[in-house]
N, C-alpha and C positions, 0 to 999 in steps of 0.2 A: 401465594399466602391463602389460609383458613381463611375463609369471610367468617365474621363475625356472625351469632346469633345472641340475639336480644335477649335479657331474661331478667325477668322482673324481678322486687327486691326480695319479695319474699320467698321464690325460689334462689335464688342466691344466700338466703340466708340459711336455710333448708340444707342447700349442697356444703355448706361452711360447717350444719353441725352435723353430717355426717363426715367430712374431715377432722372435725375432732372430737371424733370418737375413736381417733388411735392410740393405741399406746405412748407411755414415753417412761421414762426413768424416774422413777418416785410419782408418776403420774403429778409430775411438771408442768405439764402441756407448754412445750417453749416452744411456741408458735401466733404467729399473728396473720390476717389475709389481708388484703385490698382486691377491692376487683372493679376493674372500670368500665361504668356504662357504653360508652361509645365504641371502646375496642372488643370489648366483649372477653377481656383477659382479664386474668387470677392471678393475684402473685402473691407468693407464698415468702414472710418472712423470718427469720428464727428473734425470737423473744430472747437477749441475752440478760435482762433482770428475769428468767429464772434457768439458770443456770446451776448445778450443782459445782462449787470449784474444788470441790476436795477430791470428789471419787468420779468426776470428770473435767481434770483441767482442759483437755482441747479440743472439749466441744464434741465429741466424734459420737457419744448417746447425743446426743441435741440433736445432730445432725440427722442419727437414724431415727426418731422418735416425727420428724419433721419429715423423714421421707414416708413414713408410713400413713402421715397426718396425707400428704401429695396422695400417696398411693387410693387414702379413699375418697380423697375428691376423686380423682381420676374414673375410681369404681361411681362414684353415686352422677359424674355427667354423665357415664355409659348408661347408665338406669337411666337418662331423664331423655334419651335419646341422641345425646352429644358427645361429639370427637373430643377426646381430651389430646391436643397439640402441644409436649409441655417440652421446655428451653430449662434444663437445670445449670444453677452459676451463671443466670446471660449479662452480669455486668460484674467484672472482676474488682470496681473501686467500689463495692456494698458487697459487702461479706454478708450482712443479713439478711441480702434477695436471695433466698437458696433456688427459687424455682419460678419460672412464669407457666401457666394454662388458658393457650389458647379455647375457645368454645368455636365447633364447627358442627359443620352435618356427622352421622357417624358413617365409622369408617369398617371395613371388612373383620377386623382382630376386637371388637369391640363391644362384641356379643358378651366374646370369653368375661371380662372385665364385668358385665352388667348382672350375668352368671352369679355373682358371688354377693354383690347388691345386700341380700334377707343376708347376712352374716355379718355387715359391720357394725350392727345393732347391737347383734345378740356375740359376739367377743368380748368376754372379758376372759380377766386375767386370774386361773382358779390357783390359787395356794392351800389348798387342800390334797390331803393323799389321792391317788388316784388306783384303779385294780392293778395286777397283774399281767393283764389277759396284754396277748401281742398285740402290736400294730399287723396290720398284713400286708404280704410286700410291696403288693401293688398299690395300696395309698401311700408307701413312704415315698415307689417312685414317683407314686402323683404329686407330693409332694415336689419332690426334689426338682421335676419338671416345671412345675410353678414358679420357684426360686432359678430356676436355669432362663423361665422363661425372661427375667430382671436382669440379669447379668449377674447373678452371685449362684455359688457353688453350696448347696446343701449336704451334708453327708449323718451319717447314720455312723456311730467310730462304734468298732468293735469291742469284746470283753476285756483286755489289759485297755486299749486305750480310752475307754468308759473309765475303767476304774482308775485313772490317770487322773482324768480332765475331775473324775470324784474327789477327788485329795485333793487337788489342785483348786476349787471349790471350799471345800471344806478349810482348808488355809488359808486361802481367801474368807470367808466369816470369822473368821476366828481372828485378825491381824483386824478388821472392821467392827466387830466388837471393843474392843482395845484403843484403834485409833479416834484421838480427838478428831479430827478434820471428819472423818467418815458419821462420824455419831454427827456432827454439826448439820452434818447436811441430811440425815435422818429425821434428826428431831425436825428441822424448818419443812421435811416435809411430809411429817407425819402427824393425823387430829384423832388427838386421845380427847378422850373424855366424851359423855352421850350431846354436849350443847358445842362442842367443839366440832366433832363426828356428822353430826347429823345437819351440823349446816353450811360444811365444807363447798368449794366449788374447786378444788384440786387437794393435789395430795392423795394417801392413800389413809382413809377413816379409820379407827379402829375394828367398826364391824369384818371388816376388808383382809386383815390381814392374816387369819387365817391361824387354826391351830399352830403350837408350837411343834416340834419334829423331837421324837422321844421314838427312836430307831429308825431301822431304813436308812437308803443310802440317798436316796433323794438331794440335791444339793440347793438346800429352801436358806434365804434369807429369813431372821427374825426380826421382823420391825417393831419390834416392843424394844429392842437394844438392850436386851436378856432379863428386862425386865415384864414378863404376861403380866397385860391386865387381866383383871379378873373375869369367869366366864367360859375363855376361847380352850383352858385343858392344854393337852398334848396328847396325841397321838402317833400309833409308827404311821411311817411311810412304805412308798417302794423300794423294794425288796434290792429289783432293778430296771432303775428306770428308766424310759425310752427318753433320749436325748439326743438331739441333734447340731450339729456342729453348722451355720451359716455363714461364710466364708468368701471377701470377693479380692480377688489381684492383685487391687491397689490398698492406698488405705487414706488418703488425702478425703474430702470434703466431699468429694463428687462419687465416692464409692464409698463412701458412708449411704448419702443420700441414696443410692442405689440399693444399697444391702439395706438398709429401713422401708424401700417399694416390695424388695424381695419378702423381706420378716413378713411386712403385712397380706401377702399375697397366702404364702404358706399360709398365716394365721389362720385369713377367713377362709381359705378352701378347709382344713382342718377343721373351720369350726361346722361347715358345711356338713362334713363327713361325719360329725357326733365326736369330736376329738375334745378335748379339756386342754389347754394349752398353759404355760406358763413360760417364767423366765428363767435363768440364773445369772449376772450379769457380774459376781463377787471377783472369778480369776479377772473379766476382762479389765479391772478396775485397780489391776497392780501392774504394772508391766512387764516387771519381772516373772509374773504366773502366766500373762495373758500371751505373750508372745509360743511356750511350752505347749500350749494347747492344738496349735496345730496338727496339721495329716503327721502322721512321726513318718510316714510311707514316703509321702513326696519331697515334704518341708517345705513346701511353698503353698502361698496363701496369710490371707488375714483374718480371723477370726473375728467376729463384727457381732456373734450373739450366741449362744446356749441357749435350746430353748428344749424348755419340758412338755411332752406327748402324754396323750394317755386318753385311758377311758376311766369319766370319774363327772366331781360338781363340776357344771361351766363357769361357774366362778361368781361375785357378788358387782355386782352395778358401783362402781366408784364415779365420784362426781365431776362434773362438766361445769367447766367458766364459761358462764352464758354468750352466749353468742355475738352479745353484741360490746362483749368486751374487747372479741377479738379480731372482729371487723370494720372493716370501713368500707364505705362507698360510693365514689368517685361519681362524678358524670361522667 
């Protein structure tokens, strides 16, 4: 077993702060951390009080967000000169315990993780239009390799498959705007009005909604629920959006955690390379629309996330819960 290395409480809080910079659906931040000083082990827990019962009834998206936070923790530890030894789902009797991370001396592969650290706090979800500029093929290949490193597949769909994905996303968005359950989830996790938005520690504040889409084919969510707050306006988005499908062979909690880590590795690399990023999750929220998203040629894999990539504004910082609310340090 890797020998534990002692960390002071301030460093532990800093590391968990980096972990919590991860994205999560509607910025629900469904994670909790515990750190044991004696063993040098971090434990990542799902916070099942921060679920989206209608949009994510099986907690798949919750696991993806926690997987992204886990990857950020790995990056932060590597940047601090430590090796993160991860065990997923270590206790079958405790479904809330998603992972343990034993800290130890750096390993040969940790340099690749550490290189991503500057992007941890720079990555933001961008809900703004992107340029029509193509993404270089070698960068697409590097992003796909990043996903593969974590055990997932990142594919850039061709023209007709891309149009099909856009149609499924549009159908899902239309359903969400009229579905009471989806509207309840959105209302719980959006923060409107200056007083609420400026003091929020979670959710999507009004200032981060982005403009409403008026033309273009980029699959965007209307966070206003069809009632745009004043001042945001509406603008055209990309006519040819760059979308990527992130998939895993299986579709169980371990696969979701794997997908979350792969997603964050892709997002951090994309941020370092100057790309803006966002998500399209609407079609993933409806089982009858999620299944047809898969690769139509191979018919295999389970799509876990649709990423939107491009050159444009990096997005607005969204609030994060104080570390003291998500971290317990044990003797």
